[in-house]
N, C-alpha and C positions, 0 to 999 in steps of 0.2 A: 272145304273153305277153312276146314276146323284147326287144321294143323297149324296152317298160317296165321289164324287171326288169335288163337290162343295159346299158342306158344311161350310159355318164359321165356324170360331173355336170357340166354347164353350166361351160364355159370361162369362167375367172373369178370363180366361188362361190367363199366360202370355209366350207368344209365345217364343221358345228356337230358336237358330238359329239352320237352316234346315243343319244343317251336316252331314257326314256321320258315326262323332262318337255317334249324338241324335239317330238315326237310326240304328246302331252299338247293343246301349244298347236294345233297344224293340225288335229288333232279335234275343238277345241272350237269351233276357228269351225266348220268343217264341219258341227258339229252345229246347231251355231247356227242359219247360215244357211238349211239345210235345214230343220229344226223350226218357221222361220217363217212357212213356206209354211203350216201347217197347227194353226201353236199357237193360234190364234183360234177355227178352224172351229166347234170344237164352242162356244163362247162366240155364234156368230152371230144364235141368238135373241136373246140378251138386248144383242146393240150393236142389233139391227135396231130391237127397239122402245126401247133409251136413246137413240140416236141419229135414226130416223124412216126406217131405208131400205127403198125399194120390195124389192118381192119381186124385179125385174127386176136394182138396181140390187146388191143384196146380193152379186152371184157378185164387183163389183171392188174387195172386201176384199181377196180373193186373187188375182183379177187385175193390179191396178197396182202388187202387190209382184214377182208375178211374169214381170209383161211387160217392166217399166225394167229386171227381175235378170236376163234372158234377153237384149233387146235389146242391154241395153250391157256384157254379158260380155266381148265380144271386144275392143273397145275397153280394155274392162281391163286385159285381159292385154296389149295393145300397153303398157299406161302400167307393166305393172309391167317389160316391155321395155325399155325408153326411161327410166325412171326407178331400177329397182332393184325388186326385188320384196318384198324383207322391208317396204321402203320404202312403198311401195302398198299392200302388206298393210295397215298399220297406219293410212293415210287412210283407205283403207275400212271401217276394222271402228270407226275415230272416228266416221264421218257414221251408217254404221250404226246407233252406240249413240245420237247426240244423235235420229237422227229415230226411234228405240224409245220414248226418253221423251215426241217429243212427239207421237206416236201413244196412248200410256199418259194422256193430256192432254187428248185432242180430244173437241171437244164438239158438232161437226156432222159430217156425211158428208164433206163437203169436207175438212174438216179432217185425219181420221184417213187418205182417201184419199191427200191429198198429202204423209203422214206415208208411209203406206204407199207410196209411188212412192219417198219420199228413202231407206228401207231398202232398197229396190231397188237404186238407183243406188251406195248404199254394200258392197252384196253384189257387184254388178257389178265393182267395183273392187276387193275382195278375195279374189273365189274365186278368179279363174286361178289366183293364187299358192299359193293351199295347197297342192295336187297338183303342181306345179314344186317348190318348196320341199322336199316329202313325197322327191322323184326327188335332188333336190343334197343332202339333209340324212340319207339311208341309202343304204349302200351297197348294189350290186347282188347278187341271190342272197338267202342267208337273209333279213337284215334287211328289203329291199324288199318281198318277197313278203308278212312278216306286217302289214309298216306297211301297202301296200296291202290286205292281204283288212281291217285293222280299219278303213281310208280308205270300203273300197265295202260294210261292212257297216253304218256309219255313216250312208252315203247310203241304203242301203235301208230301215234303219230309223227313220232319223230322222223322217221323216212323220209315223208312227203313234205315236210316243213323242211327240212336239207335241199328238197329238189328245188322249194318254192324261192329261198335260204340261196341258194347256190346260183340261182339264176339270176337273181338283184345285183350279187357281185360281179359276176363274171359279164352281164351287160355294162353294169356301170362304170365297173376297176379292173378286173383281170381275173380268172377260174383260179388263177393261185391263191387269192385272200377267201377263199373257199376253204384253205389249211391257214391262210396266216390269222381267222378270225376266233381258231383254236386258242391261240397263243397268252392275249390278255383273260379270256376265263378261265383257263390253266391257271396261271399263275392265282389268281383270284381263289380258286379252290385250294390250291397249295397253299395258299396263307390262311386262311380260314377251317380248312377242314380239322386242324389239329388243334383250333381256337371250340368249336364246336362239336363234333362228334366224340361218341364214346370209343375207348379204346379197348378192345378184347386182352380177353387173358390166351397167352399163349402156352402153347402145349409141343411137348416131345414130337418128334416126328419126322418122319425122311422124304425126300423130294422124289418122287418116284417121274426121273429124269427119260428114261427109258420107255415107259407108257406116253407120257406127251410126243417124247419124239416121233414114235414110229407110230401115232396117232394124225399127230401135224403130215408129215410128211406122205404119208399113205393117203388122207384126202387131197393132197396137192399133186399126187400122182392120180388119183380119180379126176379131180377135176380137169390136173392139164390133156388126158386121154382125152375126154371128151369134147377141150376146145381142138383139137388138132383134128380132131375125126372129121368136126366140122368144115376145116380147110382142107386135108392132105386125105382125106377116106379111111375106112374101118380099117381095111386092108394094109397101111402105112407099118414100116418096122417097130417106129417111135410110140406111134399109137398106142398098136400090142405090149409095146412093151412099157408101156405108163400103166396100162390096166395089170398088167402082169404084176409089174415093181407094186402098183395099189392093193391087192390081194395079198400080197405078202407080205406087206408092211402092218394091213390090216389085221389081219392071220395075228403077226407080232404080236401087237398090240391085243388085243385077247388075252393069249397065252399070257403075254408079262402081267397084265390085270388079274389074271388066275393065279399066279404066283407068287406075287411083289405082296407082302409083309402089311405096307400100308400103298396097294392103290392110287390113281387119280380117280379111278372111277369106282365104287364102293359097290359091288354087282350086287349087294341087298337092296341100292335103289331100284333097280329094275322088279326089284318080285312081286311089287304090287301094278294089276294090273291098270288102272284108272291111270295112276301116273304113268307107267312105262307108254300109256300110249297118249299122254298127254306129249309126251317129248315127241315121238311119233306125229301127231298131229300139227307140232309149233313148226318141224322142220318141212312136212308141206306143205304151212298158209304160209311160213319166209319164202320157199322155192318158188312159188308163184306168186308171191306179192314182188318180191322185188329184186326178180327176174325184171317185171310189166314194167317198173319205174324206167329199167335201164333201156327196153327196147320204145316204150311210150314216150321216152326224152329225144329219143333219134326220129321217130316220126313224127315228132312235131314241128324241130325243128327242119327236119329233111322232105315232109311230103308236105306238112300244111305250110311248109316256109316261115315260121314262128324265129323271133330271136332267141335269145338264152333268158332275156327276164322275163320274156313272153310266153315262153314253154315252163320254166318256173311258176309262173300266176298260173296258167292252165291247170297246177294241180291243187291250187287254194279250195275249190269247192270242196274237192274230195280231202284234203287238211282238215278243213272246219267242221266236216260232216263227222270224222275218225273220231279226231277228238269230243265231239259233242254225246256220240253213242258211246266212245270209253268212259265217259263220264256215269252216265245213266246207269250203265250196265251193273253197276252194283244193286240199286234198287229193284232193279228187274230179276233179280238173282231167287229172293223168296216167291215171288209170283209165279217166273218159269221153272225155275232149279236149274243147275249148273250144267246140264246135258242139254236140255231144250234149250236152254239161251247158248248154249255151245254149236248146236245144231243150225238152229236159226242165223248166227253172227254167219258163219261158213257157209251157208248156202247164198245169204245174201251177197258175199265176196264172191260165189261160182258166178251169179248170174247178172253182176258187173264186170266180171273178165270174160264172162261169156259175148258180153253183147259188147265189151271193145274188139275182141277178136274177130271182130267181123267189120274193119274198117278198112277200108283200099283207099286208092290214090282220092277219089272222089270224096269222101267223107268230110263234114264240114266237124269243125271244132263244138258248135252248139246246133240241134241237142247230142248227136249223136255220142262224141267224148265225155262230155262236161255231163250227162245224165249217167252213162254210164260209173263215169270217175264215183260220184255221188251214192250209185249203188252198193259199188267197190266199198265207198269207204264206211259205210256204215255199218255195211257186214262186217267188216273188219275189224271195227271200233267197238260192235258188240262179242265178238269173238274175243279175243285178249283178256278181259278181266277173268271172267270163270276156266281161260287154257293155264293163266298166269297160274294160280289158285289150283289145277289139279294138279300141277308138274310139283306142288310143293306141299299134297294132302298125304299127312301120315310121315312126316320125314322126322325124327329124333331130333334137339336142337344140335348133338355132335353133327348131325349130318346136314348142317341148314348150307354149309358153303358148296359142298360137293351139289346140294339139290340143286341150289338158285345159279351154281354154275351150268349146270347140266340143261339148264334152261335155255343159255344164252348160248352156249354151245350150239346144240338146236337150232336157233335162231341164226348165229352166223355160218353154220355149215349146210342151213335149210339155202340161204342165199349165192353160195358159194358153187355147190350142188347143184342148187336148180338154175343158174347162170349158163354153170359151165354143159351143160344138156340142153338146155333151151338157146345156145350160142350155136348148136349143133345143127339143129332144129332150124335155127334162123339162117343161118348157112347154107344147110341143102334148098332152102326154099326159096334160094334166091340173092339172098345177102342184100350185100348194098348196094349192086343193080338192079332188084328189084324190092325197095325198100318195103314197101305198102304189102307187098304180099310175104316177105319174111319176118315186117313183127305180126302182120296177123295170124302166120305161120306159128310163131313162137308163145305168142298170145292165147294160142290155142291149147298147146303144151302146158300153162299155167292152168284152167281150166283144169287138165286130168289131174296137176296137183292135188288141186282143190277139192275135187269128188273123189281121189283119192284120199283125203283129211276127213271126207265126212263118212265115209267106209268104215276108217279108223273107228270114230266116234263111234258108232252104232254097232260094229263087231264085236270092238275090244273095249275099249269105256263104259260098260252096260249100267246102267243107272242099280244103286244095291240098294232101294231104299230112297230113290232120290233126297243126297243130302242138300240142305240148304239149312247149313249151320252160320250163313251169313249176316251178320248182325249188325244192321242199321240204324241210323239214328229213329 
């Protein structure tokens, strides 16, 4: 974690006072962007009936956001380098806020999906600047350790907070307020950011639009292929065409990055074994985690008969434990080391998901679901801080924006890809006609993702004289 904690501020950055208000702006933005992945999940049955989504297309309410968010994040990071990170941050929040209002007013599936895609673009512009602004706003050592701990806790717990909040507003008012809530928060951030956050030096450069478009379209085609395969079969012409297009587009992305004078993905970032492994582990962890949220919200309402509010509150034990263990993780690093703590966290999350995957039509919320969620949340909270640190380890200040962008790319694309694959598993296991069995099968797939994440840590992220440079008070 040395590079993140000890890196000097970027040249040309004007350091803001290391005040709680500065941290609050950064954390509020990160929470809003992460929360929006899940805030309308508990309202999905209401959205489906109100706007007429099919079972297969319903997953795109989440994927339209996460694909554009993840696919354009690195372009957003480049925009921050060229235009200034505070300026880019404000522009992204403004677009995100306007798209949230449009989504809340949507009257058709296409209108909602378009608004969700625009939210993702706004998030992609704003998100890379949050972690970069954090490192320029807080001095190395104790201040930055605490700021990063809060940031990691918000990132790990934000998705489950969205489930609780989404359930509340859906049951009390309407699912639309899961989107409308972003509007006053976004306006407050737009007003406060120029006053509190430091601006960074603007650098000359070019936007790698071809790389951004080929990667985003390639991932969209890949996810669409998995989703369509679940409903129409692997031999369907459009399914096959989607996978062929995905291979062609992602190959074009790699070729573009090899030739581009200023690629959005500097390939040197993958030169470090631990850092590359951290990106892969984050993708696999989120593939399992966020997909489980999607299916569990349907299980809680469709099988256990909970309403939207009760379903949201059902995630509360997991949310509390996840946040608490995320806050405790920095103090455990000097004792256990980053790799041991990461393996312990992933193992706990894997055990929790394996327990959840045994749900059936006769399961009760307590103890089966509730205790499994607590174990799952504890493991996830422990894993996020060392995983964030490993993804930024050894990064030069000039690559800080791209490195933090890659962390978010792994998170958002992991959610989309994992959900696309597991929607296919869900449909093959019976889908809506055998909901409990389909959810159990999809959660088993989530367990596989986390088991693969543990394997990557053990085989790729091998400790080289375990680094425990994390300094605590």
